[in-house]
C-alpha positions as CSV (number, residue, x, y, z in Angstrom):
1,X,-60.1,21.0,133.1
2,X,-57.8,23.0,130.8
3,X,-60.5,25.6,130.2
4,X,-61.7,25.6,133.8
5,X,-58.2,26.3,135.0
6,X,-57.2,28.8,132.4
7,X,-55.4,31.8,134.1
8,X,-55.4,29.9,137.4
9,X,-52.0,28.2,137.7
10,X,-52.4,26.8,141.2
11,X,-55.8,25.3,140.3
12,X,-54.3,23.9,137.1
13,X,-51.5,22.4,139.0
14,X,-53.9,20.6,141.4
15,X,-56.0,19.4,138.5
16,X,-53.0,18.1,136.7
17,X,-51.8,16.2,139.7
18,X,-55.2,14.6,140.2
19,X,-55.3,13.5,136.5
20,X,-51.7,12.1,136.8
21,X,-52.7,10.1,139.9
22,X,-55.6,8.7,137.9
23,X,-53.2,7.7,135.1
24,X,-51.1,5.7,137.6
25,X,-54.1,4.3,139.5
26,X,-55.4,2.6,136.3
27,X,-52.5,0.2,136.3
28,X,-51.8,0.8,132.6
29,X,-48.4,0.0,131.1
30,X,-45.6,2.6,131.1
31,X,-46.0,3.5,127.4
32,X,-49.7,4.2,127.7
33,X,-49.2,6.4,130.7
34,X,-46.4,8.2,128.8
35,X,-48.6,8.8,125.7
36,X,-51.5,10.1,127.8
37,X,-49.2,12.2,129.9
38,X,-47.7,13.9,126.8
39,X,-51.2,15.0,125.8
40,X,-52.0,16.1,129.3
41,X,-48.8,18.0,129.6
42,X,-49.4,19.7,126.3
43,X,-53.0,20.7,127.2
44,X,-52.3,21.8,130.7
45,X,-49.0,23.8,130.6
46,X,-47.8,25.3,133.8
47,X,-45.5,28.2,134.7
48,X,-41.9,27.1,135.2
49,X,-41.9,27.1,139.0
50,X,-45.0,24.8,139.1
51,X,-43.6,22.7,136.3
52,X,-40.5,22.0,138.4
53,X,-42.7,21.2,141.4
54,X,-45.0,18.9,139.5
55,X,-42.1,16.7,138.4
56,X,-40.9,16.2,141.9
57,X,-44.5,15.2,142.8
58,X,-44.6,12.8,139.9
59,X,-41.5,11.1,141.2
60,X,-43.3,10.7,144.5
61,X,-46.3,9.2,142.7
62,X,-44.0,6.9,140.8
63,X,-42.6,5.6,144.0
64,X,-46.1,5.0,145.4
65,X,-47.1,3.0,142.4
66,X,-43.5,1.6,141.9
67,X,-43.8,2.4,138.2
68,X,-41.3,5.0,136.9
69,X,-43.0,7.0,134.1
70,X,-40.2,9.3,133.1
71,X,-37.0,9.4,135.2
72,X,-35.6,12.8,136.0
73,X,-32.7,12.0,133.7
74,X,-35.1,11.2,130.8
75,X,-36.9,14.5,131.4
76,X,-33.8,16.6,131.6
77,X,-32.5,14.9,128.4
78,X,-35.8,15.5,126.6
79,X,-35.9,19.1,127.7
80,X,-32.2,19.7,126.7
81,X,-32.7,17.9,123.4
82,X,-35.7,20.1,122.6
83,X,-33.9,23.2,123.6
84,X,-30.9,22.3,121.5
85,X,-33.2,21.5,118.5
86,X,-34.9,24.9,118.8
87,X,-31.6,26.7,119.0
88,X,-30.1,24.8,116.1
89,X,-33.2,25.5,114.0
90,X,-33.1,29.2,114.9
91,X,-29.4,29.4,114.1
92,X,-29.9,27.6,110.7
93,X,-32.8,30.0,109.9
94,X,-30.8,33.0,110.8
95,X,-27.8,31.7,108.7
96,X,-30.1,31.1,105.7
97,X,-31.7,34.5,106.1
98,X,-28.3,36.2,106.2
99,X,-27.0,34.3,103.2
100,X,-30.1,35.2,101.2
101,X,-29.7,38.9,102.2
102,X,-26.0,38.8,101.2
103,X,-26.9,37.3,97.8
104,X,-29.7,39.9,97.2
105,X,-27.3,42.7,98.1
106,X,-24.6,41.4,95.8
107,X,-27.2,41.0,93.0
108,X,-28.3,44.6,93.4
109,X,-24.7,45.9,93.5
110,X,-23.8,43.9,90.3
111,X,-26.9,45.2,88.5
112,X,-26.2,48.8,89.5
113,X,-22.5,48.5,88.4
114,X,-22.8,46.3,85.3
115,X,-26.4,46.2,84.3
116,X,-28.8,43.2,83.9
117,X,-27.6,40.0,85.4
118,X,-27.8,36.8,83.3
119,X,-29.9,34.1,84.8
120,X,-27.1,31.6,85.1
121,X,-25.0,34.1,87.2
122,X,-28.1,34.9,89.3
123,X,-28.5,31.2,90.1
124,X,-24.8,30.9,90.9
125,X,-25.0,33.8,93.4
126,X,-28.2,32.6,95.0
127,X,-26.7,29.1,95.6
128,X,-23.3,30.4,96.9
129,X,-22.3,30.1,100.5
130,X,-21.6,33.1,102.7
131,X,-17.9,32.9,102.4
132,X,-18.1,33.0,98.6
133,X,-20.6,35.8,98.7
134,X,-18.4,38.0,100.9
135,X,-15.4,37.3,98.6
136,X,-17.4,38.5,95.6
137,X,-18.8,41.5,97.5
138,X,-15.3,42.6,98.2
139,X,-14.2,42.1,94.5
140,X,-17.0,44.3,93.2
141,X,-15.2,47.4,94.5
142,X,-12.3,47.0,92.1
143,X,-13.7,44.7,89.3
144,X,-14.1,46.0,85.8
145,X,-16.7,43.3,84.8
146,X,-19.2,40.9,86.3
147,X,-17.0,38.0,85.2
148,X,-14.1,39.4,87.1
149,X,-16.2,39.6,90.3
150,X,-17.5,36.0,90.0
151,X,-14.2,34.5,88.8
152,X,-13.2,31.6,91.2
153,X,-9.4,32.0,90.7
């Protein structure tokens, strides 16, 4: 059905509803329906407008079979949790990327100003947090030695 309805959102919507009705009609327990629905939902994604519509239709089917599959609160919580997880992951990735870039810039500046950087100092810089890297980057402007830049006092 997924292949058959590719690029045809209204047909996919109708097919998905038919399959959902079959899941409920089988009389399976809630967990089995949930597990199969997750696969079905993954295989047969819908545009956002039809996605919203299908969940109101599912609520109606739930009432017909008197078997709640996923309450609207569970669905909203799941969607919100996934979104927050994605945003947090992106934020952490950006933070790590910026921190790595700051460390690489500082290493380049130190090498240009003072020559080769000892391995221990390179590891120190690569493991430093952004605040420490900014502090050292400011010190490089007036420091007379690499040790003066990286001094923690």
